[in-house]
PLY file of the C-alpha trace (Angstrom):
ply
format ascii 1.0
element vertex 261
property float x
property float y
property float z
element edge 260
property int vertex1
property int vertex2
end_header
-0.62 159.82 -64.13
-1.30 156.31 -65.41
-0.33 152.88 -64.17
-0.65 149.86 -66.44
-2.21 146.71 -64.99
-2.10 143.13 -66.13
-5.42 141.60 -67.09
-7.68 140.14 -65.84
-8.26 142.91 -63.30
-11.67 142.72 -61.56
-11.63 146.31 -60.31
-15.16 146.38 -58.94
-14.75 143.17 -56.95
-11.43 144.30 -55.51
-12.94 147.63 -54.44
-15.92 145.89 -52.88
-13.67 143.65 -50.80
-11.40 146.52 -49.78
-14.25 148.89 -48.92
-15.30 146.72 -45.99
-11.72 146.65 -44.69
-10.71 150.22 -45.44
-9.51 152.76 -42.89
-12.47 155.02 -42.00
-12.18 158.73 -42.78
-8.87 158.44 -44.66
-9.93 155.87 -47.26
-13.07 156.36 -49.33
-14.34 153.81 -51.84
-17.22 153.79 -54.30
-18.10 151.15 -56.87
-15.43 152.52 -59.23
-13.10 154.80 -57.24
-10.50 154.54 -54.48
-9.56 157.76 -52.68
-6.90 158.18 -50.01
-6.74 161.33 -47.89
-3.22 162.44 -46.97
-3.30 165.49 -44.71
-4.64 168.35 -46.81
-4.14 166.37 -50.02
-5.64 163.30 -51.57
-4.99 160.55 -54.09
-7.81 159.35 -56.33
-7.64 156.13 -58.36
-9.96 155.00 -61.15
-9.69 152.18 -63.68
-9.86 152.44 -67.46
-10.87 148.92 -68.52
-10.42 149.58 -72.23
-6.81 150.72 -71.85
-6.06 148.46 -68.86
-4.58 151.15 -66.67
-5.24 152.89 -63.40
-5.54 156.65 -63.55
-4.03 158.30 -60.46
-5.03 161.88 -59.71
-3.45 163.86 -56.87
-4.51 167.02 -55.09
-2.37 169.09 -52.74
1.26 168.51 -51.88
1.55 164.81 -52.74
4.69 162.94 -53.76
3.36 161.56 -57.03
5.94 158.82 -57.44
5.40 157.65 -53.88
1.65 157.60 -54.52
2.20 155.60 -57.69
4.34 153.06 -55.85
1.78 152.63 -53.07
-1.12 152.21 -55.50
0.83 149.59 -57.46
1.51 147.63 -54.26
-2.00 147.99 -52.90
-3.63 146.53 -56.02
-0.76 144.22 -57.08
-0.92 145.51 -60.66
1.71 143.06 -62.00
-0.15 139.99 -60.74
0.08 137.06 -63.18
-3.16 135.09 -62.94
-2.24 132.22 -65.28
-0.27 129.98 -62.87
-2.84 130.47 -60.11
-5.69 129.59 -62.47
-3.89 126.45 -63.65
-3.75 125.09 -60.08
-6.83 126.47 -58.35
-9.06 126.20 -61.41
-9.19 122.43 -60.88
-10.73 122.74 -57.42
-14.45 122.15 -57.05
-14.46 124.74 -54.26
-12.76 127.42 -56.32
-13.37 126.75 -60.01
-16.84 128.38 -60.21
-15.60 131.58 -58.57
-12.48 131.68 -60.73
-14.57 131.33 -63.89
-16.98 134.01 -62.70
-14.36 136.52 -61.48
-10.89 135.85 -62.88
-7.98 137.85 -61.56
-8.83 138.15 -57.86
-5.66 138.65 -55.84
-4.78 139.48 -52.21
-4.78 143.23 -51.73
-1.93 144.96 -49.96
-2.25 148.09 -47.86
-1.42 151.75 -48.21
0.39 151.62 -44.87
1.75 148.54 -43.07
1.21 149.87 -39.55
-2.42 150.73 -40.32
-2.97 147.22 -41.65
-1.54 145.65 -38.50
-3.79 147.77 -36.29
-6.83 146.93 -38.42
-5.97 143.23 -38.29
-5.71 143.21 -34.49
-9.10 144.88 -34.25
-10.55 142.29 -36.63
-9.76 139.36 -34.37
-12.89 137.34 -33.51
-15.34 140.04 -34.59
-17.28 140.72 -37.77
-15.83 142.88 -40.54
-18.42 145.57 -39.74
-17.54 145.53 -36.04
-13.84 145.85 -36.84
-14.55 148.88 -38.98
-16.42 150.49 -36.09
-13.49 149.86 -33.76
-11.08 151.26 -36.32
-13.19 154.41 -36.60
-12.80 154.94 -32.84
-9.03 154.84 -33.21
-9.14 157.31 -36.09
-11.33 159.63 -34.03
-8.84 159.51 -31.15
-5.66 159.70 -33.26
-6.55 161.56 -36.44
-3.94 159.52 -38.30
-3.01 155.94 -37.43
0.70 156.33 -36.77
2.82 154.87 -33.96
3.38 158.30 -32.46
-0.29 159.22 -32.39
-1.37 155.81 -31.10
0.94 156.13 -28.11
-0.19 159.70 -27.44
-3.91 158.91 -27.69
-6.32 158.79 -24.77
-7.50 155.18 -24.89
-9.99 155.38 -22.03
-13.64 154.44 -22.69
-13.07 153.29 -26.25
-15.21 150.19 -25.93
-12.25 148.05 -27.01
-10.87 145.17 -24.90
-7.89 146.29 -22.86
-5.71 143.49 -24.23
-6.23 144.68 -27.79
-5.45 148.25 -26.85
-2.25 147.05 -25.21
-1.40 144.97 -28.30
-1.74 148.04 -30.50
0.32 150.17 -28.15
3.00 147.47 -27.98
3.05 147.34 -31.76
3.49 151.11 -31.96
6.33 151.07 -29.45
8.09 148.25 -31.31
7.98 150.27 -34.52
9.35 153.38 -32.83
12.08 151.33 -31.13
12.86 149.73 -34.53
12.39 146.28 -33.05
9.87 145.92 -35.88
10.85 147.22 -39.30
8.35 147.01 -42.13
11.11 147.47 -44.71
12.64 144.13 -43.66
11.95 140.76 -45.29
8.76 138.96 -44.35
10.55 136.28 -42.23
12.17 139.08 -40.23
8.86 140.93 -39.83
7.07 137.76 -38.74
9.80 136.96 -36.22
9.36 140.43 -34.72
5.57 140.06 -34.62
5.90 136.75 -32.76
7.46 138.67 -29.89
4.50 141.03 -29.54
1.21 140.37 -27.72
-1.81 139.84 -29.93
-0.04 138.38 -32.95
-1.07 134.75 -32.84
-1.08 132.29 -35.75
-4.26 133.60 -37.45
-3.08 137.21 -37.30
0.37 136.40 -38.65
-1.05 134.21 -41.42
-3.44 136.96 -42.50
-0.64 139.52 -42.51
1.57 137.08 -44.40
-1.00 137.20 -47.21
-1.58 140.95 -47.39
1.64 142.39 -46.01
4.17 139.65 -46.74
2.80 138.57 -50.13
3.42 134.96 -49.18
1.68 132.94 -51.88
1.13 129.83 -49.74
0.18 131.46 -46.43
-3.11 130.06 -45.16
-5.04 130.93 -41.95
-6.69 127.55 -41.46
-8.48 128.64 -38.28
-10.35 131.42 -40.08
-14.08 130.99 -39.45
-15.02 132.39 -42.85
-12.86 129.86 -44.69
-14.19 127.00 -42.58
-17.75 128.04 -43.32
-17.35 128.42 -47.08
-15.95 124.90 -47.57
-18.11 123.34 -44.82
-15.06 122.13 -42.89
-15.59 121.26 -39.23
-12.01 121.84 -38.06
-8.83 123.64 -39.19
-7.24 120.21 -39.65
-9.96 119.22 -42.11
-9.56 122.53 -43.95
-5.80 122.02 -44.22
-6.38 118.60 -45.74
-8.68 120.13 -48.36
-6.25 122.98 -49.00
-3.29 120.67 -49.57
-4.22 120.50 -53.26
-4.08 124.29 -53.50
-0.35 124.51 -52.84
1.65 126.62 -53.55
-1.15 129.18 -53.95
-3.21 128.75 -50.81
-3.14 132.50 -50.14
-4.92 133.09 -53.43
-7.38 130.33 -52.59
-8.12 132.04 -49.27
-8.77 135.32 -51.05
-11.21 133.65 -53.44
-13.01 131.94 -50.58
-13.34 135.24 -48.71
-14.71 136.92 -51.80
-17.14 134.07 -52.45
-18.26 134.13 -48.82
-18.86 137.88 -48.97
-20.95 137.58 -52.13
-23.26 134.87 -50.80
0 1
1 2
2 3
3 4
4 5
5 6
6 7
7 8
8 9
9 10
10 11
11 12
12 13
13 14
14 15
15 16
16 17
17 18
18 19
19 20
20 21
21 22
22 23
23 24
24 25
25 26
26 27
27 28
28 29
29 30
30 31
31 32
32 33
33 34
34 35
35 36
36 37
37 38
38 39
39 40
40 41
41 42
42 43
43 44
44 45
45 46
46 47
47 48
48 49
49 50
50 51
51 52
52 53
53 54
54 55
55 56
56 57
57 58
58 59
59 60
60 61
61 62
62 63
63 64
64 65
65 66
66 67
67 68
68 69
69 70
70 71
71 72
72 73
73 74
74 75
75 76
76 77
77 78
78 79
79 80
80 81
81 82
82 83
83 84
84 85
85 86
86 87
87 88
88 89
89 90
90 91
91 92
92 93
93 94
94 95
95 96
96 97
97 98
98 99
99 100
100 101
101 102
102 103
103 104
104 105
105 106
106 107
107 108
108 109
109 110
110 111
111 112
112 113
113 114
114 115
115 116
116 117
117 118
118 119
119 120
120 121
121 122
122 123
123 124
124 125
125 126
126 127
127 128
128 129
129 130
130 131
131 132
132 133
133 134
134 135
135 136
136 137
137 138
138 139
139 140
140 141
141 142
142 143
143 144
144 145
145 146
146 147
147 148
148 149
149 150
150 151
151 152
152 153
153 154
154 155
155 156
156 157
157 158
158 159
159 160
160 161
161 162
162 163
163 164
164 165
165 166
166 167
167 168
168 169
169 170
170 171
171 172
172 173
173 174
174 175
175 176
176 177
177 178
178 179
179 180
180 181
181 182
182 183
183 184
184 185
185 186
186 187
187 188
188 189
189 190
190 191
191 192
192 193
193 194
194 195
195 196
196 197
197 198
198 199
199 200
200 201
201 202
202 203
203 204
204 205
205 206
206 207
207 208
208 209
209 210
210 211
211 212
212 213
213 214
214 215
215 216
216 217
217 218
218 219
219 220
220 221
221 222
222 223
223 224
224 225
225 226
226 227
227 228
228 229
229 230
230 231
231 232
232 233
233 234
234 235
235 236
236 237
237 238
238 239
239 240
240 241
241 242
242 243
243 244
244 245
245 246
246 247
247 248
248 249
249 250
250 251
251 252
252 253
253 254
254 255
255 256
256 257
257 258
258 259
259 260
Protein backbone atom coordinates (compact mmCIF):
# COMPACT_ATOMS: atom_id res chain seq x y z
CA UNK A 1 0.00 0.00 0.00
CA UNK A 2 1.39 3.38 -1.02
CA UNK A 3 0.66 6.91 0.12
CA UNK A 4 1.82 9.87 -1.96
CA UNK A 5 3.48 12.76 -0.15
CA UNK A 6 4.08 16.33 -1.18
CA UNK A 7 7.70 17.38 -1.43
CA UNK A 8 9.85 18.52 0.28
CA UNK A 9 9.55 15.69 2.79
CA UNK A 10 12.54 15.40 5.17
CA UNK A 11 11.78 11.84 6.28
CA UNK A 12 14.93 11.28 8.30
CA UNK A 13 14.57 14.51 10.27
CA UNK A 14 10.91 13.84 11.01
CA UNK A 15 11.72 10.34 12.24
CA UNK A 16 14.55 11.64 14.40
CA UNK A 17 12.25 14.17 16.08
CA UNK A 18 9.47 11.64 16.55
CA UNK A 19 11.74 8.90 17.87
CA UNK A 20 12.48 10.89 21.01
CA UNK A 21 8.77 11.45 21.60
CA UNK A 22 7.46 8.06 20.56
CA UNK A 23 5.45 5.69 22.76
CA UNK A 24 7.84 3.04 24.13
CA UNK A 25 7.21 -0.58 23.20
CA UNK A 26 4.40 0.16 20.73
CA UNK A 27 6.29 2.57 18.46
CA UNK A 28 9.68 1.65 17.03
CA UNK A 29 11.74 4.01 14.89
CA UNK A 30 15.02 3.65 13.03
CA UNK A 31 16.74 6.14 10.76
CA UNK A 32 14.42 5.16 7.89
CA UNK A 33 11.46 3.22 9.32
CA UNK A 34 8.43 3.83 11.53
CA UNK A 35 6.73 0.77 13.02
CA UNK A 36 3.57 0.71 15.11
CA UNK A 37 2.57 -2.40 17.06
CA UNK A 38 -1.17 -3.01 17.26
CA UNK A 39 -1.95 -6.05 19.39
CA UNK A 40 -0.63 -9.06 17.51
CA UNK A 41 -0.21 -7.02 14.32
CA UNK A 42 1.96 -4.18 13.18
CA UNK A 43 2.19 -1.37 10.67
CA UNK A 44 5.53 -0.56 9.06
CA UNK A 45 6.19 2.66 7.13
CA UNK A 46 9.15 3.47 4.87
CA UNK A 47 9.75 6.31 2.42
CA UNK A 48 10.62 6.04 -1.26
CA UNK A 49 12.29 9.39 -2.00
CA UNK A 50 12.48 8.81 -5.75
CA UNK A 51 8.75 8.18 -6.10
CA UNK A 52 7.74 10.51 -3.24
CA UNK A 53 5.51 8.04 -1.47
CA UNK A 54 5.28 6.21 1.81
CA UNK A 55 5.09 2.45 1.62
CA UNK A 56 2.80 1.02 4.30
CA UNK A 57 3.14 -2.67 5.13
CA UNK A 58 0.79 -4.42 7.54
CA UNK A 59 1.05 -7.70 9.40
CA UNK A 60 -1.77 -9.46 11.23
CA UNK A 61 -5.39 -8.39 11.39
CA UNK A 62 -5.01 -4.68 10.60
CA UNK A 63 -7.60 -2.39 9.06
CA UNK A 64 -5.48 -1.20 6.15
CA UNK A 65 -7.55 1.87 5.33
CA UNK A 66 -7.55 2.95 8.96
CA UNK A 67 -3.78 2.48 9.06
CA UNK A 68 -3.42 4.54 5.90
CA UNK A 69 -5.52 7.35 7.37
CA UNK A 70 -3.52 7.42 10.60
CA UNK A 71 -0.17 7.44 8.79
CA UNK A 72 -1.33 10.31 6.58
CA UNK A 73 -2.35 12.34 9.63
CA UNK A 74 0.75 11.48 11.63
CA UNK A 75 3.14 12.72 8.94
CA UNK A 76 0.87 15.40 7.41
CA UNK A 77 1.54 14.12 3.89
CA UNK A 78 -0.42 16.91 2.15
CA UNK A 79 1.56 19.69 3.83
CA UNK A 80 2.21 22.64 1.48
CA UNK A 81 5.57 24.13 2.40
CA UNK A 82 5.52 27.11 0.01
CA UNK A 83 3.44 29.60 2.07
CA UNK A 84 5.33 28.74 5.25
CA UNK A 85 8.68 29.23 3.51
CA UNK A 86 7.58 32.59 2.11
CA UNK A 87 6.93 33.94 5.61
CA UNK A 88 9.40 32.15 7.86
CA UNK A 89 12.21 32.12 5.31
CA UNK A 90 12.73 35.84 5.96
CA UNK A 91 13.52 35.30 9.65
CA UNK A 92 17.14 35.38 10.75
CA UNK A 93 16.26 32.80 13.40
CA UNK A 94 14.64 30.38 10.98
CA UNK A 95 16.05 30.98 7.50
CA UNK A 96 19.23 28.88 7.92
CA UNK A 97 17.28 25.87 9.19
CA UNK A 98 14.66 26.22 6.46
CA UNK A 99 17.35 26.28 3.79
CA UNK A 100 19.09 23.30 5.34
CA UNK A 101 15.98 21.17 5.95
CA UNK A 102 12.97 22.32 3.93
CA UNK A 103 9.61 20.73 4.60
CA UNK A 104 9.67 20.31 8.38
CA UNK A 105 6.14 20.24 9.74
CA UNK A 106 4.46 19.53 13.10
CA UNK A 107 3.86 15.82 13.46
CA UNK A 108 0.51 14.49 14.59
CA UNK A 109 -0.01 11.34 16.63
CA UNK A 110 -1.24 7.83 16.01
CA UNK A 111 -3.63 8.20 18.94
CA UNK A 112 -4.89 11.43 20.54
CA UNK A 113 -5.23 10.03 24.05
CA UNK A 114 -1.67 8.68 23.97
CA UNK A 115 -0.40 12.08 22.88
CA UNK A 116 -2.20 13.82 25.74
CA UNK A 117 -0.72 11.40 28.28
CA UNK A 118 2.75 11.82 26.81
CA UNK A 119 2.39 15.61 26.88
CA UNK A 120 1.40 15.65 30.55
CA UNK A 121 4.42 13.53 31.39
CA UNK A 122 6.65 15.90 29.42
CA UNK A 123 5.83 18.90 31.57
CA UNK A 124 8.98 20.47 33.08
CA UNK A 125 11.20 17.46 32.40
CA UNK A 126 13.62 16.53 29.64
CA UNK A 127 12.46 14.60 26.58
CA UNK A 128 14.45 11.58 27.78
CA UNK A 129 12.88 11.72 31.24
CA UNK A 130 9.40 11.93 29.73
CA UNK A 131 10.10 8.83 27.68
CA UNK A 132 11.14 6.96 30.83
CA UNK A 133 7.92 7.99 32.57
CA UNK A 134 5.89 6.94 29.55
CA UNK A 135 7.56 3.53 29.59
CA UNK A 136 6.39 3.05 33.18
CA UNK A 137 2.80 3.67 32.10
CA UNK A 138 3.15 1.22 29.22
CA UNK A 139 4.56 -1.39 31.60
CA UNK A 140 1.60 -0.93 33.94
CA UNK A 141 -1.11 -0.67 31.25
CA UNK A 142 0.12 -2.63 28.25
CA UNK A 143 -1.77 -0.24 25.99
CA UNK A 144 -2.37 3.42 26.77
CA UNK A 145 -6.15 3.55 26.68
CA UNK A 146 -8.57 5.28 29.08
CA UNK A 147 -9.86 1.96 30.34
CA UNK A 148 -6.43 0.54 31.09
CA UNK A 149 -5.17 3.76 32.66
CA UNK A 150 -8.04 3.75 35.13
CA UNK A 151 -7.56 0.07 35.90
CA UNK A 152 -3.79 0.34 36.40
CA UNK A 153 -2.00 0.11 39.74
CA UNK A 154 -0.35 3.52 39.95
CA UNK A 155 1.49 2.97 43.23
CA UNK A 156 5.28 3.40 43.32
CA UNK A 157 5.58 4.63 39.75
CA UNK A 158 8.02 7.40 40.57
CA UNK A 159 5.65 9.93 39.00
CA UNK A 160 4.28 12.96 40.89
CA UNK A 161 0.84 12.27 42.29
CA UNK A 162 -0.64 15.34 40.61
CA UNK A 163 0.40 14.10 37.18
CA UNK A 164 -1.02 10.67 37.85
CA UNK A 165 -4.29 12.30 38.87
CA UNK A 166 -4.22 14.49 35.74
CA UNK A 167 -3.88 11.41 33.55
CA UNK A 168 -6.63 9.57 35.40
CA UNK A 169 -8.91 12.62 35.13
CA UNK A 170 -8.19 12.77 31.41
CA UNK A 171 -9.09 9.09 31.03
CA UNK A 172 -12.34 9.52 32.94
CA UNK A 173 -13.31 12.56 30.86
CA UNK A 174 -12.84 10.55 27.67
CA UNK A 175 -14.92 7.65 28.97
CA UNK A 176 -17.63 10.06 30.17
CA UNK A 177 -17.51 11.76 26.74
CA UNK A 178 -16.87 15.10 28.38
CA UNK A 179 -13.83 15.13 26.10
CA UNK A 180 -14.29 13.98 22.52
CA UNK A 181 -11.28 13.85 20.23
CA UNK A 182 -13.51 13.78 17.16
CA UNK A 183 -14.76 17.30 17.99
CA UNK A 184 -13.32 20.55 16.63
CA UNK A 185 -10.16 21.89 18.22
CA UNK A 186 -11.94 24.79 20.03
CA UNK A 187 -14.29 22.23 21.60
CA UNK A 188 -11.41 19.94 22.57
CA UNK A 189 -9.45 22.83 24.08
CA UNK A 190 -12.48 23.99 26.05
CA UNK A 191 -12.82 20.49 27.51
CA UNK A 192 -9.11 20.33 28.35
CA UNK A 193 -9.34 23.65 30.21
CA UNK A 194 -11.68 21.96 32.66
CA UNK A 195 -9.19 19.21 33.50
CA UNK A 196 -6.26 19.40 35.94
CA UNK A 197 -2.82 19.51 34.37
CA UNK A 198 -3.76 21.21 31.12
CA UNK A 199 -2.29 24.66 31.53
CA UNK A 200 -1.38 27.11 28.75
CA UNK A 201 1.87 25.38 27.66
CA UNK A 202 0.21 21.97 27.46
CA UNK A 203 -2.78 23.25 25.50
CA UNK A 204 -0.56 25.23 23.13
CA UNK A 205 1.60 22.18 22.45
CA UNK A 206 -1.46 20.03 21.82
CA UNK A 207 -2.91 22.76 19.61
CA UNK A 208 0.12 22.30 17.35
CA UNK A 209 0.21 18.50 17.17
CA UNK A 210 -3.38 17.52 17.86
CA UNK A 211 -5.32 20.58 16.74
CA UNK A 212 -3.19 21.47 13.71
CA UNK A 213 -3.49 25.13 14.63
CA UNK A 214 -1.00 26.89 12.38
CA UNK A 215 -0.46 29.89 14.67
CA UNK A 216 -0.41 28.14 18.06
CA UNK A 217 2.73 29.06 19.97
CA UNK A 218 3.86 27.93 23.47
CA UNK A 219 5.82 31.05 24.38
CA UNK A 220 6.80 29.71 27.81
CA UNK A 221 8.59 26.70 26.32
CA UNK A 222 12.15 26.61 27.67
CA UNK A 223 13.54 25.11 24.47
CA UNK A 224 12.14 27.92 22.33
CA UNK A 225 13.40 30.56 24.74
CA UNK A 226 16.87 29.04 24.67
CA UNK A 227 17.16 28.73 20.90
CA UNK A 228 16.37 32.41 20.25
CA UNK A 229 18.14 33.65 23.40
CA UNK A 230 14.97 35.27 24.74
CA UNK A 231 14.88 36.04 28.46
CA UNK A 232 11.11 35.96 28.90
CA UNK A 233 7.99 34.62 27.13
CA UNK A 234 7.00 38.23 26.47
CA UNK A 235 10.25 38.85 24.61
CA UNK A 236 9.78 35.63 22.64
CA UNK A 237 6.25 36.65 21.66
CA UNK A 238 7.57 39.96 20.38
CA UNK A 239 10.11 38.14 18.21
CA UNK A 240 7.48 35.66 17.03
CA UNK A 241 5.03 38.36 15.97
CA UNK A 242 6.69 38.41 12.54
CA UNK A 243 6.08 34.67 12.16
CA UNK A 244 2.30 34.97 12.08
CA UNK A 245 0.21 33.16 10.93
CA UNK A 246 2.66 30.24 11.01
CA UNK A 247 4.11 30.37 14.50
CA UNK A 248 3.40 26.66 15.03
CA UNK A 249 5.70 25.84 12.12
CA UNK A 250 8.29 28.24 13.51
CA UNK A 251 8.14 26.42 16.86
CA UNK A 252 8.67 23.10 15.13
CA UNK A 253 11.73 24.41 13.31
CA UNK A 254 13.16 25.86 16.51
CA UNK A 255 12.66 22.54 18.32
CA UNK A 256 14.37 20.69 15.49
CA UNK A 257 17.25 23.18 15.42
CA UNK A 258 17.61 22.96 19.19
CA UNK A 259 17.72 19.16 19.05
CA UNK A 260 20.41 19.18 16.36
CA UNK A 261 22.76 21.54 18.19
